[in-house]
N, C-alpha and C positions, 0 to 999 in steps of 0.2 A: 569582539566583533559583536555581530548584532548573530543568531542562530535565526538563519530561516527552516521552516519549514520545509520538508520532505513526504514526498510519498513514491510508494513502490505497487501496484497491482500483481500478484502472485496468484498460482495454483490457491484453491484449493488443502488440497492435499497437500503442502508444504505450508499450510500454519502450527504444523508441527516444530517444525526448524525451528521458526518466528522467538526473540527473545521477549520473553511478555510484561515486557515495559511495553512495546512496538504496537501491542492490539488493542484497538483502542476503548470496545469492548465489550461484557461481552457477546453479542448480538455485532456478528457481522455480515457489513453490505454484503452484497452478493451480487456477481451481473445475474442475466437474468436466464440463464440455464445453471448455476449454480455450481461454477468451475471456479468462478475466481473471485477472487476479496483486495483485496489494500489496508496497509499498515504503514503510517506517516510515522516522525521523529523531526527528532531540529536539528543542527548541524550537521558532522560528519557520518555517511553511508557507513551506518554498522555490518561488521561482517557479517551477521546471517543474511543479510538481505547483497552483498557485495554476493559472497556465496548460487546467490541463483539466477545471476546474470539477468537481473532484468534493467527495464528500463526504467530511472527514474524519473520522479518530477516535479515541477515547481507548485504553489496553489494556486495559480490562475490557469495553470496549465489540465490536473487532474478535477474543478469545476467544469471544465471542459466534457470533459475524457464522461465525471457522474453523472452530466444531463443528457447524454447519449442513451440510445433507444435499446445499449447493455444493456446498461445500468440502473432500470424501470422496472 
């Protein structure tokens, strides 16, 4: 089965609860208000993401979200 890239938008304050391998780089992309960021992974949703109860997005959905004014 092919791995599918998944994304989750999380509160920036919750980044301390995320497994390091999910963090894309040392400089996180955050929303214009500085309150949210996102993480990405392949395959099953990691427990650290499930525990946050956030929505999970596919690649095209996330591209649309990141193109919005909230992420500029």
